[in-house]
C-alpha positions as CSV (number, residue, x, y, z in Angstrom):
1,X,47.3,-1.3,-25.6
2,X,48.0,2.6,-25.5
3,X,48.4,5.2,-22.7
4,X,45.8,7.4,-22.6
5,X,46.6,11.2,-22.0
6,X,45.5,13.4,-19.7
7,X,44.2,15.4,-22.9
8,X,42.6,12.4,-24.1
9,X,40.6,11.9,-20.6
10,X,39.4,15.2,-20.9
11,X,38.1,15.0,-24.2
12,X,36.1,11.6,-23.3
13,X,34.7,13.5,-20.0
14,X,33.5,16.2,-22.4
15,X,32.0,14.2,-24.7
16,X,30.4,12.2,-22.1
17,X,29.1,15.3,-20.2
18,X,27.8,17.0,-23.5
19,X,26.4,13.4,-24.0
20,X,24.0,13.6,-20.6
21,X,23.0,16.8,-21.2
22,X,21.4,16.7,-24.4
23,X,19.9,13.3,-23.3
24,X,18.3,15.1,-20.1
25,X,17.4,17.9,-22.7
26,X,15.4,15.8,-24.6
27,X,13.2,14.1,-21.4
28,X,12.9,17.7,-19.8
29,X,12.6,19.7,-23.1
30,X,9.0,20.8,-22.3
31,X,10.2,22.4,-18.9
32,X,13.4,24.1,-20.1
33,X,12.1,25.5,-23.6
34,X,13.9,25.5,-26.6
35,X,17.0,23.2,-26.0
36,X,19.4,24.7,-28.1
37,X,19.3,27.8,-26.1
38,X,19.2,26.1,-23.0
39,X,21.3,23.1,-22.8
40,X,22.9,23.8,-19.9
41,X,20.0,25.1,-17.9
42,X,18.0,22.3,-18.9
43,X,20.8,19.2,-18.0
44,X,20.9,20.8,-14.5
45,X,17.1,21.0,-14.0
46,X,16.7,17.7,-14.9
47,X,19.4,16.2,-12.3
48,X,17.9,18.6,-10.0
49,X,14.1,16.8,-10.8
50,X,16.1,13.1,-10.7
51,X,17.1,14.2,-7.0
52,X,14.0,15.2,-5.7
53,X,12.2,11.9,-7.0
54,X,14.7,9.9,-5.3
55,X,14.6,11.8,-2.5
56,X,10.9,11.2,-2.2
57,X,11.3,7.4,-2.8
58,X,13.8,7.1,-0.5
59,X,11.7,8.8,2.0
60,X,9.8,5.7,3.3
61,X,13.5,4.3,4.7
62,X,14.3,7.8,6.6
63,X,13.8,7.0,9.9
64,X,15.6,3.6,9.7
65,X,18.7,5.9,8.1
66,X,18.7,8.4,10.5
67,X,18.3,6.2,13.9
68,X,21.3,4.0,12.2
69,X,23.7,7.0,11.7
70,X,22.5,8.4,15.3
71,X,23.8,5.2,16.8
72,X,27.1,5.2,14.9
73,X,27.8,8.8,16.3
74,X,26.4,7.0,19.9
75,X,28.9,4.1,19.6
76,X,31.9,6.3,18.6
77,X,31.6,7.7,22.3
78,X,32.0,4.0,23.8
79,X,35.2,2.3,24.5
80,X,35.7,-1.4,23.1
81,X,34.9,-2.7,26.7
82,X,31.7,-0.3,27.1
83,X,28.1,-0.8,26.7
84,X,25.3,2.1,26.4
85,X,22.8,1.5,29.2
86,X,19.7,3.4,27.5
87,X,16.9,5.2,29.4
88,X,14.4,6.0,26.9
89,X,12.1,9.3,27.0
90,X,9.4,10.5,25.3
91,X,8.7,14.4,25.1
92,X,5.3,16.0,24.1
93,X,3.8,12.7,22.9
94,X,0.5,12.1,24.3
95,X,-3.5,11.9,23.1
96,X,-3.4,15.5,22.2
97,X,-0.7,15.4,19.8
98,X,-1.1,16.5,15.9
99,X,0.4,13.5,14.8
100,X,-1.2,10.5,16.4
101,X,1.3,7.9,15.1
102,X,3.9,9.4,16.9
103,X,4.0,6.7,19.3
104,X,4.4,4.0,16.6
105,X,7.3,6.1,15.3
106,X,8.7,6.6,18.6
107,X,8.6,2.8,19.6
108,X,10.1,2.0,16.6
109,X,13.0,4.3,16.5
110,X,13.3,3.0,20.1
111,X,13.5,-0.8,18.9
112,X,16.2,0.4,16.4
113,X,18.4,2.2,18.8
114,X,18.8,-0.6,20.8
115,X,19.6,-3.0,18.5
116,X,22.2,-1.1,16.9
117,X,23.6,-0.5,20.1
118,X,24.0,-3.9,21.4
119,X,26.9,-5.5,22.0
120,X,27.8,-8.9,23.0
121,X,30.6,-8.5,26.1
122,X,31.2,-10.7,29.1
123,X,31.9,-8.1,31.4
124,X,30.6,-4.4,29.9
125,X,31.2,-1.5,31.6
126,X,27.7,0.0,31.5
127,X,27.5,3.4,30.2
128,X,24.4,5.9,30.7
129,X,22.9,6.8,27.7
130,X,19.5,8.8,27.8
131,X,17.7,9.2,24.5
132,X,14.7,11.5,23.8
133,X,12.2,11.5,21.4
134,X,10.6,14.8,20.8
135,X,8.5,16.2,17.7
136,X,7.8,19.4,16.3
137,X,4.9,20.1,13.3
138,X,7.2,18.9,10.5
139,X,9.9,16.5,12.2
140,X,10.8,14.0,14.8
141,X,13.9,14.8,16.9
142,X,16.2,12.4,18.5
143,X,18.3,13.8,21.4
144,X,21.0,11.4,23.0
145,X,23.0,12.6,25.9
146,X,26.0,10.3,26.9
147,X,26.9,10.6,30.6
148,X,30.2,10.2,31.9
149,X,31.8,11.3,35.4
150,X,33.7,14.8,33.6
151,X,31.3,15.2,30.8
152,X,28.4,14.9,29.1
153,X,28.3,14.4,25.3
154,X,25.0,15.0,23.2
155,X,24.0,13.6,19.9
156,X,21.6,15.0,17.9
157,X,19.2,13.7,14.7
158,X,15.9,14.6,13.1
159,X,13.9,13.0,10.4
160,X,11.0,14.3,8.5
161,X,7.5,13.2,9.2
162,X,5.2,11.4,6.9
163,X,2.0,12.6,8.2
164,X,-0.9,12.0,5.9
165,X,-2.3,15.2,4.8
166,X,-5.8,16.1,4.9
167,X,-8.3,15.1,2.7
168,X,-9.8,18.2,0.5
169,X,-13.4,16.7,2.3
170,X,-12.1,15.7,5.6
171,X,-15.4,15.8,7.2
172,X,-15.7,12.8,8.0
173,X,-16.1,11.2,11.4
174,X,-16.1,7.7,13.1
175,X,-18.6,6.4,15.3
176,X,-18.8,3.5,17.5
177,X,-21.4,0.9,19.4
178,X,-20.6,-1.2,21.7
179,X,-21.9,-4.7,20.4
180,X,-20.3,-7.4,22.7
181,X,-18.1,-8.2,25.6
182,X,-16.5,-11.2,27.5
183,X,-13.5,-12.0,29.3
184,X,-11.9,-14.5,26.9
185,X,-10.2,-12.9,23.8
186,X,-12.9,-11.9,21.2
187,X,-11.2,-12.4,17.6
188,X,-14.2,-11.5,15.2
189,X,-18.1,-10.9,15.5
190,X,-20.9,-10.8,12.8
191,X,-24.6,-10.1,13.5
192,X,-26.8,-11.3,10.9
193,X,-30.1,-10.0,11.6
194,X,-30.8,-11.6,15.0
195,X,-28.3,-14.0,15.2
196,X,-24.5,-12.9,16.6
197,X,-21.5,-15.3,16.0
198,X,-18.4,-14.6,18.4
199,X,-15.4,-16.3,17.2
200,X,-12.8,-16.0,20.1
201,X,-9.9,-18.5,21.0
202,X,-12.2,-21.5,22.1
203,X,-14.6,-21.7,19.2
204,X,-17.6,-19.8,17.9
205,X,-20.4,-19.2,20.2
206,X,-23.9,-18.6,18.4
207,X,-26.6,-16.4,20.1
208,X,-29.8,-14.8,19.6
209,X,-31.0,-11.3,20.2
210,X,-34.2,-11.3,22.9
211,X,-36.0,-8.7,24.9
212,X,-35.2,-8.2,28.3
213,X,-35.9,-5.5,31.0
214,X,-32.2,-4.7,32.4
215,X,-30.5,-4.5,29.3
216,X,-28.4,-7.6,29.3
217,X,-28.3,-11.4,30.6
218,X,-25.0,-13.3,31.8
219,X,-24.7,-16.3,30.5
220,X,-23.0,-19.3,32.3
221,X,-19.7,-18.4,30.9
222,X,-19.7,-15.0,32.4
223,X,-20.3,-12.9,29.3
224,X,-22.0,-10.0,29.2
225,X,-24.3,-8.9,26.4
226,X,-24.6,-5.7,25.1
227,X,-26.9,-4.2,22.1
228,X,-27.3,-0.8,22.2
229,X,-30.6,0.0,23.7
230,X,-31.2,-0.8,27.3
231,X,-34.0,-3.5,26.9
232,X,-32.2,-6.0,24.0
233,X,-29.8,-8.6,25.2
234,X,-28.3,-11.9,23.5
235,X,-29.3,-15.5,24.5
236,X,-26.7,-18.1,24.0
237,X,-28.1,-21.0,21.5
238,X,-24.8,-23.2,21.0
239,X,-20.8,-23.4,20.9
240,X,-18.9,-24.9,18.3
241,X,-15.4,-25.8,20.1
242,X,-12.5,-25.3,17.5
243,X,-9.0,-27.0,18.0
244,X,-7.3,-23.4,17.8
245,X,-3.7,-23.5,18.3
246,X,-1.7,-21.2,20.8
247,X,-0.4,-18.4,19.0
248,X,1.1,-15.4,20.7
249,X,-1.2,-12.3,19.7
250,X,-3.7,-14.9,17.9
251,X,-6.0,-12.9,15.6
252,X,-8.9,-15.0,13.7
253,X,-11.5,-14.0,11.0
254,X,-15.0,-15.1,10.8
255,X,-16.7,-15.0,7.2
256,X,-20.4,-15.4,7.4
257,X,-22.8,-16.0,4.8
258,X,-26.5,-17.0,4.8
259,X,-26.4,-20.3,6.3
260,X,-22.4,-21.4,6.6
261,X,-19.3,-19.8,7.8
262,X,-15.5,-20.2,7.6
263,X,-13.5,-19.3,10.3
264,X,-9.7,-19.0,9.7
265,X,-7.0,-19.1,12.6
266,X,-3.1,-19.4,12.1
267,X,-2.7,-23.0,10.5
268,X,-6.3,-23.8,10.5
269,X,-9.4,-23.2,8.2
270,X,-12.4,-24.6,9.4
271,X,-16.1,-24.6,7.4
272,X,-19.7,-25.5,8.7
273,X,-23.2,-24.6,8.7
274,X,-24.4,-22.1,11.6
275,X,-28.2,-22.0,10.2
276,X,-28.9,-25.0,11.5
277,X,-25.7,-25.3,13.6
278,X,-23.2,-28.5,13.0
279,X,-20.0,-29.3,13.6
280,X,-17.1,-27.5,11.9
281,X,-14.3,-29.2,10.1
282,X,-11.1,-28.0,10.2
283,X,-8.4,-28.4,7.8
284,X,-4.8,-27.0,7.3
285,X,-5.4,-23.5,6.1
286,X,-3.3,-20.9,4.0
287,X,-4.7,-17.3,5.2
288,X,-3.0,-16.9,8.3
289,X,0.7,-18.4,8.2
290,X,1.1,-21.3,10.8
291,X,1.8,-20.6,14.3
292,X,2.0,-16.6,13.4
293,X,-0.6,-14.2,13.2
294,X,0.4,-12.5,9.7
295,X,-1.1,-13.2,6.6
296,X,0.0,-15.2,3.1
297,X,-1.1,-14.0,-0.2
298,X,0.1,-15.1,-3.8
299,X,2.4,-12.9,-4.9
300,X,2.7,-10.4,-1.6
301,X,5.2,-10.2,1.3
302,X,4.0,-11.4,4.7
303,X,1.3,-8.7,6.0
304,X,-1.3,-7.9,8.5
305,X,-3.6,-6.6,6.3
306,X,-3.9,-5.8,2.6
307,X,-6.4,-3.5,1.4
308,X,-7.8,-2.7,-1.9
309,X,-9.5,0.4,-3.2
310,X,-10.1,0.5,-7.1
311,X,-6.5,0.0,-8.2
312,X,-4.6,0.9,-5.5
313,X,-3.5,-1.5,-2.8
314,X,-2.3,-0.6,0.6
315,X,-0.3,-3.1,2.5
316,X,0.1,-3.2,6.2
317,X,3.7,-5.3,5.9
318,X,5.2,-7.6,8.8
319,X,8.0,-5.3,8.5
320,X,6.4,-2.6,10.4
321,X,6.0,-0.3,7.5
322,X,2.6,0.4,5.4
323,X,3.3,0.7,1.7
324,X,1.2,1.8,-0.9
325,X,1.1,0.0,-4.5
326,X,-0.7,0.5,-7.8
327,X,-2.6,-1.6,-9.9
328,X,0.5,-3.3,-11.3
329,X,1.9,-4.1,-7.8
330,X,4.4,-1.4,-8.0
331,X,5.4,0.2,-4.9
332,X,4.5,4.1,-5.5
333,X,4.5,5.5,-1.6
334,X,5.1,4.8,2.1
335,X,2.5,5.8,4.7
336,X,2.3,6.3,8.3
337,X,3.0,3.1,9.7
338,X,0.1,1.2,10.8
339,X,-0.8,-1.5,12.7
340,X,-4.2,-2.9,11.0
341,X,-6.4,-1.5,8.2
342,X,-9.6,-2.3,6.9
343,X,-11.8,-0.8,3.8
344,X,-15.2,0.3,4.3
345,X,-18.0,1.5,1.9
346,X,-19.7,4.8,2.3
347,X,-21.8,7.2,1.2
348,X,-19.2,9.9,2.1
349,X,-17.6,9.6,-1.7
350,X,-17.0,6.1,-2.2
351,X,-14.6,3.7,0.2
352,X,-12.5,4.9,2.9
353,X,-10.1,3.3,5.2
354,X,-10.3,2.6,9.1
355,X,-6.5,2.3,10.0
356,X,-5.0,1.3,13.6
357,X,-2.5,4.6,14.2
358,X,-1.6,3.4,17.2
359,X,-2.2,1.1,20.2
360,X,-5.4,2.3,21.1
361,X,-6.4,4.8,18.4
362,X,-8.3,4.4,14.9
363,X,-8.3,7.2,12.1
364,X,-10.3,7.7,8.8
365,X,-8.4,8.1,5.6
366,X,-8.9,8.6,1.8
367,X,-6.4,8.0,-1.1
368,X,-6.3,11.2,-3.5
369,X,-4.2,11.1,-6.4
370,X,-2.4,7.7,-5.2
371,X,-1.4,9.1,-1.6
372,X,-3.1,8.6,1.5
373,X,-5.1,11.2,2.9
374,X,-6.8,11.6,6.3
375,X,-10.5,12.3,6.0
376,X,-11.2,13.1,9.6
377,X,-10.2,13.2,13.4
378,X,-9.2,9.7,15.3
379,X,-10.8,8.7,18.1
380,X,-9.4,6.6,21.0
381,X,-10.7,3.6,22.5
382,X,-10.3,2.5,25.8
383,X,-7.2,0.1,25.7
384,X,-4.8,-1.6,23.3
385,X,-6.8,-2.4,19.9
386,X,-6.2,-6.5,19.4
387,X,-8.6,-6.9,15.9
388,X,-9.6,-5.0,13.0
389,X,-12.1,-6.3,10.2
390,X,-14.2,-5.1,7.7
391,X,-17.5,-5.3,8.7
392,X,-20.8,-4.9,6.1
393,X,-20.2,-1.2,5.7
394,X,-18.1,-0.4,8.4
395,X,-15.8,-2.5,10.8
396,X,-15.7,-4.5,13.8
397,X,-13.0,-3.3,16.3
398,X,-11.7,-5.2,19.4
399,X,-10.7,-3.5,22.2
400,X,-8.9,-5.2,25.9
401,X,-10.4,-2.9,28.3
402,X,-7.8,-3.7,31.1
403,X,-9.9,-1.6,33.8
404,X,-12.9,-4.0,33.4
405,X,-11.0,-7.0,32.5
406,X,-12.9,-7.4,29.3
407,X,-12.6,-7.8,25.5
408,X,-15.3,-5.7,24.2
409,X,-16.2,-5.9,20.1
410,X,-17.1,-2.3,18.9
411,X,-18.9,-1.9,15.6
412,X,-17.5,1.2,13.6
413,X,-19.3,3.5,11.2
414,X,-18.2,6.1,9.0
415,X,-20.4,9.2,9.7
416,X,-20.1,12.0,6.7
417,X,-19.9,15.5,8.6
418,X,-18.7,16.0,12.2
C-alpha cells in the first residue's frame, strides 16, 4: 500500500470532474451546442436539469417532508417532560376556495403533525400549540404558535400546491339526478330499462318502474323512490338477502348483465340471476380486502380505486395519495389527493375522470400529456360522498344527507359545455 498525496488526490478529483463533464455534455449536447467549446456550460446545464427532474418527482412527498420538518422545529421548543396540546385552525378554506382539495390537504397535514408530536409520557406537562393552515394561490402555509407564560414562539413552513392545471378545453360540466334514497346505507345502484337493483348493507333489492300520481310510493321498508319526473315511481319486487360481514365504512360493487348479477363486498363475491330473481351464492372474494374497504389487484398496492384511460393508470392509493402510472406501470406523477374516482365515457373529446376531491365535492378531470388536468367546475353535494362507481356513460354517487337522514344515490353525467 502506498500513501496517496494531496497532489495525487487533486489529480484524481480533476480527472473525475472532467469525465463527469464529458458524459454530461454527451447527454445534453443538443441543448448546449458544440461540446468542445461549451464543456463547462454543458456540465452545469446538465446538473441543473437533473436537479429539476429530481425536484419534480419529489413534489409528491413535499407535504409529508414539510410537516415533518415543521414538527421537528416545534418539538425543539418542548422540554423532555412536555407534550404539545394542539389546536388546529383552518383559515380561508371554504366551498368558494379555488383549491377544492384544500380540506383534504389540511386534514392530512393535521394528522401528520399530531403523529409527529405524539409523546408517550406518564404525566406530561401540556404546552398549548396553535397550528394554523392557510393557503395562497400557489402554496399552503403552516403556522405554529407555541404559547408559554412569558413568550410565544412562532414556527412557519410552506409547501407548493400540486393543484391540477386547467385542460385546454375546460368547458365541461357535471350534471346530477336523484335516482333513489333510503335510510339504510346504499352501496351501489344499477338501472336497466324499467328495472332497478339496489345493493345495500342487507343485500340486493329489485324494483320495477311504474306510474303514479304523486311521484313516488313509499314501500314497507320506508324507502322513498324517486325518478326525475313527478309521475313515476319504483315498486319493490323482491329482496335478496346477503350475509354481508360488518365492516367500517362498508363498500360494495354491483355488476349487472342482461339476467345475472355479481355483488362484491369485503371478503365475499355473490353471484346469481335477477331475471328471474333467485338466491345468490356467496364465496370468498378477492375484489375487496377481507375486513376492509380497500381493493386488491395483482401487481398493485392496496387502493380505493384504479382508473385506466388509454395506457395511463390513476391509482387512488390506500396511503392517502393519488398516483399516475404509464403503460409499463412506472410511476410518472403524483396528483392531488382524491378519495375516489371513476372513469366515464363522454362525447366531449374522449373518456374523462369524475373524482371525489373532498368529503362532499366531485370534479371532472382529463389526462393531458400524462398529467391530470381539470376539465370543468366542481359540484358540491348535500353531504359526505360514501360511494362513487362508474355506471353506463356516467357514474353513481351515493351521498349521506345528514339533514334528511337519508342515503341518496345520484346519477352523475358529463355535459359538453357549461
